[in-house]
Residue, then its C-alpha position, 0 to 999 in steps of 0.5 A: x520577108x520578101x523583097x517587096x516586104x523589105x522595101x515596104x518596111x524600109x519605107x515605113x520606117x521613114x514615116x513619122x511615128x504617128x504615121x507608123x502607128x496608124x499604119x501598124x493599126x491598119x495592118x493589125x486591123x486587116x488581120x483581125x477578121x472575125x470568124x462568124x462561125x466560131x463566134x456563133x459557137x461560143x455564143x451558143x456555148x455561153x447561152x447553154x452554160x447560163x441556162x444550165x446555171x439558172x436551172x441549177x445544173x451547174x454552180x458558179x465558181x468564185x473568181x478567187x478559186x479559179x485564180x488560186x488554181x492557176x496561182x494568178x493574183x486577183x489584181x481587182x481585189 
């Protein structure tokens, strides 16, 4: 980290926990900038897949099969 970041970090650690949490949330929010092109591409892909399913061109795969393939426990069952 730069000296500025180190100094800010030291100052932040002096804040009460609730203010540190608010600061962390603010910093994380600043990194979570939506990629509108990527979102548009994924939306188009999802719409294309749904349309193909409705036309009978692809079939649905049961969740248990997908989870079993990757050996993941279905915790909602």
